C-alpha positions as CSV (number, residue, x, y, z in Angstrom):
1,X,8.3,-4.4,9.7
2,X,7.6,-2.2,6.9
3,X,3.8,-3.6,5.6
4,X,3.3,-2.3,1.8
5,X,-0.4,-1.9,1.4
6,X,-1.2,-2.4,-2.6
7,X,-4.9,-1.7,-3.4
8,X,-6.2,-4.2,-6.2
9,X,-10.0,-2.8,-7.2
10,X,-9.8,-5.3,-9.6
11,X,-14.0,-7.1,-10.1
12,X,-13.1,-8.8,-13.8
13,X,-12.7,-11.7,-12.8
14,X,-15.6,-12.6,-10.8
15,X,-19.1,-12.8,-12.0
16,X,-20.6,-10.8,-9.3
17,X,-19.8,-6.9,-8.8
18,X,-18.5,-5.4,-5.8
19,X,-15.0,-6.5,-5.4
20,X,-13.6,-3.2,-6.6
21,X,-14.8,-1.9,-3.0
22,X,-12.3,-4.3,-1.4
23,X,-9.6,-2.2,-0.6
24,X,-11.3,0.9,1.0
25,X,-13.5,-1.5,2.7
26,X,-10.3,-3.1,4.4
27,X,-9.2,0.7,4.9
28,X,-11.9,2.0,6.3
29,X,-11.8,-1.2,8.6
30,X,-8.5,0.2,10.1
31,X,-5.9,-2.3,9.0
32,X,-3.2,0.3,8.8
33,X,-4.1,1.4,12.8
34,X,-4.4,-2.3,13.3
35,X,-0.8,-2.8,11.7
36,X,0.5,0.4,13.7
37,X,-0.4,-0.4,17.0
38,X,1.5,-3.6,16.7
39,X,4.6,-1.7,15.9
40,X,4.9,-1.7,12.2
41,X,5.5,0.9,9.8
42,X,3.0,0.8,7.5
43,X,3.5,2.9,3.9
44,X,0.0,2.5,1.4
45,X,1.1,2.5,-1.7
46,X,-2.6,3.4,-2.9
47,X,-4.6,1.8,-5.8
48,X,-3.0,0.0,-8.9
49,X,-4.8,0.4,-11.9
50,X,-4.4,-0.4,-15.6
51,X,-5.0,1.2,-19.2
52,X,-8.0,0.7,-21.4
53,X,-7.6,-3.2,-22.3
54,X,-6.8,-4.8,-25.7
55,X,-10.0,-7.0,-27.3
56,X,-8.6,-11.0,-27.0
57,X,-10.1,-13.8,-28.5
58,X,-10.1,-16.9,-27.4
59,X,-11.4,-20.7,-28.5
60,X,-13.4,-21.1,-25.0
61,X,-16.7,-18.6,-25.8
62,X,-17.5,-18.2,-22.5
63,X,-14.5,-16.6,-21.1
64,X,-15.2,-13.1,-19.7
65,X,-12.9,-10.2,-19.1
66,X,-9.6,-12.0,-20.4
67,X,-7.8,-8.9,-21.9
68,X,-8.4,-7.3,-18.6
69,X,-6.9,-9.9,-16.4
70,X,-4.0,-10.0,-18.7
71,X,-3.7,-6.0,-18.1
72,X,-4.2,-6.8,-14.4
73,X,-1.8,-9.4,-14.1
74,X,0.9,-7.7,-15.5
75,X,0.9,-4.3,-13.6
76,X,0.4,-6.5,-10.3
77,X,2.7,-9.0,-11.0
78,X,5.3,-5.8,-11.6
79,X,4.1,-4.2,-8.1
80,X,4.6,-7.3,-6.5
81,X,8.0,-7.3,-7.8
82,X,9.2,-4.2,-7.0
83,X,7.6,-3.8,-3.5
84,X,8.9,-7.0,-2.1
85,X,12.5,-5.6,-2.5
86,X,12.1,-4.0,0.9
87,X,9.0,-4.9,3.6
88,X,6.0,-7.3,3.3
89,X,3.7,-6.5,0.6
90,X,0.0,-6.7,1.7
91,X,-2.4,-7.1,-1.6
92,X,-5.8,-5.6,-1.0
93,X,-8.6,-7.4,-2.9
94,X,-10.0,-7.7,-5.2
95,X,-10.9,-10.9,-6.3
96,X,-8.5,-13.7,-6.6
97,X,-7.7,-13.2,-9.9
98,X,-5.0,-10.9,-8.7
99,X,-3.2,-13.8,-7.3
100,X,-2.1,-14.8,-10.5
101,X,-0.1,-11.1,-10.7
102,X,1.1,-11.0,-7.1
103,X,2.4,-14.6,-6.6
104,X,4.0,-14.7,-10.3
105,X,5.6,-11.3,-9.2
106,X,7.1,-13.1,-6.0
107,X,7.8,-16.3,-7.5
108,X,10.6,-13.4,-10.0
109,X,11.5,-12.0,-6.5
110,X,12.5,-15.5,-5.0
111,X,14.3,-16.5,-7.8
112,X,16.2,-13.2,-7.8
113,X,16.7,-14.1,-3.9
114,X,18.1,-18.0,-4.9
115,X,14.9,-19.5,-2.2
116,X,12.0,-21.0,-3.1
117,X,9.0,-19.3,-3.0
118,X,5.6,-21.6,-1.0
119,X,2.2,-20.3,-1.2
120,X,-0.4,-21.2,1.6
121,X,-3.7,-21.3,0.0
122,X,-6.7,-20.4,2.2
123,X,-9.7,-21.0,-0.2
124,X,-12.6,-23.0,-0.6
125,X,-11.5,-23.6,-4.4
126,X,-8.6,-24.8,-6.0
127,X,-8.6,-22.5,-8.7
128,X,-6.8,-24.4,-11.0
129,X,-8.6,-24.0,-14.2
130,X,-7.5,-23.5,-17.3
131,X,-8.9,-21.0,-19.7
132,X,-9.7,-24.1,-21.5
133,X,-11.5,-26.3,-18.6
134,X,-13.4,-22.8,-17.2
135,X,-17.0,-23.7,-17.6
136,X,-18.2,-20.3,-16.0
137,X,-15.3,-18.5,-17.6
138,X,-14.4,-16.1,-14.5
139,X,-11.1,-15.7,-14.2
140,X,-10.2,-15.5,-10.6
141,X,-10.4,-19.6,-10.7
142,X,-7.5,-19.9,-12.8
143,X,-4.3,-18.3,-10.6
144,X,-3.0,-21.4,-9.1
145,X,-2.8,-22.8,-12.9
146,X,-1.5,-20.0,-14.4
147,X,1.0,-19.3,-11.9
148,X,2.6,-22.8,-11.2
149,X,2.9,-23.3,-15.2
150,X,0.0,-25.5,-16.3
151,X,-0.1,-25.1,-20.3
152,X,-3.0,-23.1,-21.9
153,X,-1.8,-19.4,-21.3
154,X,0.7,-19.1,-23.5
155,X,-0.4,-15.8,-26.0
156,X,-2.6,-15.0,-23.3
157,X,-1.3,-14.4,-20.1
158,X,1.9,-12.6,-19.9
159,X,4.6,-15.2,-20.0
160,X,6.3,-16.6,-16.0
161,X,9.3,-15.0,-15.3
162,X,9.0,-18.3,-12.8
163,X,6.8,-20.8,-12.5
164,X,5.7,-21.9,-8.2
165,X,6.9,-25.4,-8.0
166,X,3.4,-27.1,-7.3
167,X,5.1,-28.8,-4.6
168,X,5.4,-25.6,-2.5
169,X,1.7,-25.0,-2.6
170,X,-0.7,-26.2,0.1
171,X,-4.5,-25.8,-0.1
172,X,-6.1,-25.6,3.1
173,X,-10.4,-25.2,3.5
174,X,-11.2,-27.2,0.0
175,X,-14.6,-28.0,-0.4
176,X,-16.0,-27.2,-3.6
177,X,-13.7,-28.5,-6.8
178,X,-15.0,-29.1,-10.3
179,X,-14.2,-32.0,-12.1
180,X,-11.9,-30.6,-14.4
181,X,-9.3,-29.7,-11.7
182,X,-9.8,-32.2,-9.7
183,X,-8.2,-34.6,-12.5
184,X,-5.7,-32.2,-12.8
185,X,-4.6,-31.2,-9.6
186,X,-4.2,-35.1,-8.6
187,X,-1.6,-35.4,-11.1
188,X,0.3,-32.4,-9.8
189,X,2.3,-32.6,-6.0
190,X,0.2,-29.5,-4.7
191,X,-1.2,-30.6,-1.2
192,X,-4.8,-30.4,-0.7
193,X,-6.8,-30.0,2.9
194,X,-10.1,-30.0,2.4
195,X,-12.9,-29.5,5.0
196,X,-12.8,-33.2,6.2
197,X,-9.1,-33.1,6.5
198,X,-9.7,-30.6,8.8
199,X,-12.5,-32.3,10.5
200,X,-10.8,-35.3,11.1
201,X,-6.9,-34.4,12.2
202,X,-7.7,-30.5,13.2
203,X,-6.1,-27.2,11.0
204,X,-2.7,-27.2,13.6
205,X,-1.8,-30.4,12.4
206,X,-1.9,-29.8,8.9
207,X,-0.7,-26.8,8.6
208,X,2.1,-27.7,11.2
209,X,3.6,-29.7,8.5
210,X,3.9,-27.5,5.8
211,X,5.5,-25.1,7.9
212,X,7.9,-26.8,8.6
213,X,8.7,-27.9,5.4
214,X,9.1,-24.4,4.2
215,X,11.0,-23.8,7.3
216,X,13.7,-26.6,6.2
217,X,13.8,-25.4,2.5
218,X,14.5,-21.6,3.7
219,X,11.9,-20.5,1.4
220,X,9.3,-17.3,1.7
221,X,5.9,-17.9,2.4
222,X,3.5,-16.1,0.3
223,X,-0.3,-16.4,2.2
224,X,-3.7,-16.2,0.0
225,X,-6.6,-15.7,1.9
226,X,-9.9,-15.7,0.6
227,X,-12.9,-14.8,2.0
228,X,-14.8,-18.2,1.4
229,X,-12.2,-19.8,2.8
230,X,-14.4,-19.0,5.8
231,X,-17.8,-20.2,6.9
232,X,-20.7,-17.8,5.5
233,X,-21.9,-17.3,8.8
234,X,-18.8,-15.6,10.3
235,X,-17.9,-13.8,6.6
236,X,-20.7,-13.3,4.8
237,X,-19.0,-10.8,2.2
238,X,-18.3,-13.0,-0.8
239,X,-20.3,-13.9,-4.2
240,X,-19.1,-17.4,-3.4
241,X,-20.2,-18.6,-0.5
242,X,-19.9,-22.0,0.2
243,X,-21.3,-23.5,3.4
244,X,-18.9,-25.8,6.0
245,X,-16.1,-23.6,5.9
246,X,-13.4,-22.6,8.6
247,X,-14.5,-21.1,11.9
248,X,-14.1,-18.0,13.5
249,X,-11.4,-19.7,16.0
250,X,-9.7,-21.9,13.1
251,X,-8.9,-19.1,10.8
252,X,-7.3,-17.2,13.8
253,X,-5.5,-20.1,14.8
254,X,-3.6,-20.5,11.3
255,X,-3.1,-16.9,11.7
256,X,-1.2,-17.0,14.8
257,X,0.1,-20.0,14.2
258,X,1.8,-18.3,10.6
259,X,3.1,-14.9,13.2
260,X,4.7,-17.9,15.2
261,X,6.5,-19.7,12.2
262,X,8.3,-16.4,11.4
263,X,7.8,-17.5,7.6
264,X,4.8,-15.2,6.2
265,X,7.0,-12.9,3.8
266,X,3.7,-11.3,1.3
267,X,-0.4,-11.6,2.0
268,X,-3.5,-11.6,-0.4
269,X,-6.6,-10.6,0.9
270,X,-8.6,-11.4,-2.0
271,X,-12.8,-11.7,-2.2
272,X,-14.2,-9.2,-0.1
273,X,-17.9,-7.9,-1.5
274,X,-18.8,-5.2,0.5
275,X,-22.0,-4.7,-1.1
276,X,-22.6,-8.1,0.2
277,X,-21.5,-7.4,3.7
278,X,-23.0,-6.7,7.3
279,X,-22.4,-3.1,8.3
280,X,-18.3,-4.3,7.6
281,X,-18.6,-7.4,9.5
282,X,-16.3,-9.3,6.8
283,X,-14.0,-5.9,6.5
284,X,-13.2,-6.1,10.3
285,X,-12.9,-9.9,10.4
286,X,-10.2,-10.0,7.6
287,X,-8.5,-7.1,9.4
288,X,-8.2,-9.0,12.7
289,X,-7.1,-11.9,10.7
290,X,-4.6,-9.6,9.6
291,X,-3.3,-7.9,13.0
292,X,-3.2,-11.9,14.7
293,X,-1.2,-12.8,11.3
294,X,1.2,-9.7,12.2
295,X,1.3,-10.4,16.0
296,X,-1.5,-9.6,18.0
297,X,-2.7,-12.1,20.8
298,X,-5.7,-13.1,21.7
299,X,-6.0,-11.5,24.7
300,X,-5.6,-8.4,22.8
301,X,-8.5,-8.2,20.4
302,X,-10.9,-6.1,21.2
303,X,-14.6,-7.5,21.8
304,X,-17.2,-6.7,19.5
305,X,-20.7,-5.8,18.7
306,X,-22.9,-6.3,15.4
């Protein structure tokens, strides 16, 4: 398979600086070599960038970098649509605001192919705020609301060429949800599996049902992996740590099942903040998880020492 690496040094959606170094850390950790060793062709398209953003006013005074995020979404969406014409785009982030662009661009591609786009959201957070409801003003907390067509973005974010059906979104690993998000998401058909659901059922059962739906619909599957999906003990390099996340083994199982399904067509790797990492530990783990997604087996995985 042709894997297209797209660097997105975006940190304007988060409150803590450092995510702009994420693409470099993933490259340094050997993501291209890991994919090549599995027999995939790798094309590194370099890093995206934006022109100077406009100053944008909004009634919510807490919003941070609204003009910048709008520019990033436009650039990322265009790249996602363009690069998904051939091969598998892998978006190297960068904070989770990038998914407002990656998913919207991929939804446009899916509509052109007359196939539904499904999104597997591996995250501690639902990221379902609108511009009005966010108290923090950090726009990495709004992408799902945006790409599913929730009201409140018109005139600020780029118009959606194609919204994702909320019924096609499955969230796994959720354990930190604001009240406004909780109320709004309960009115949608988004599937939300929190950590209690994983504890009670096991992640394999939850994921297997979603993958069956994707397969029966002949859908395209985008996976958005946030570092804070992982427990901070195994993935410390994130500014939004939430205790009680997925274990090393659970995360690899998810990736191995995704590979076995043969359904994944694109991937986000987001919220990696190398400034908070421990000797590249989290960047290396993300590379290993990507390798599991792309076909590496347990017995192929090298033993690592930290």
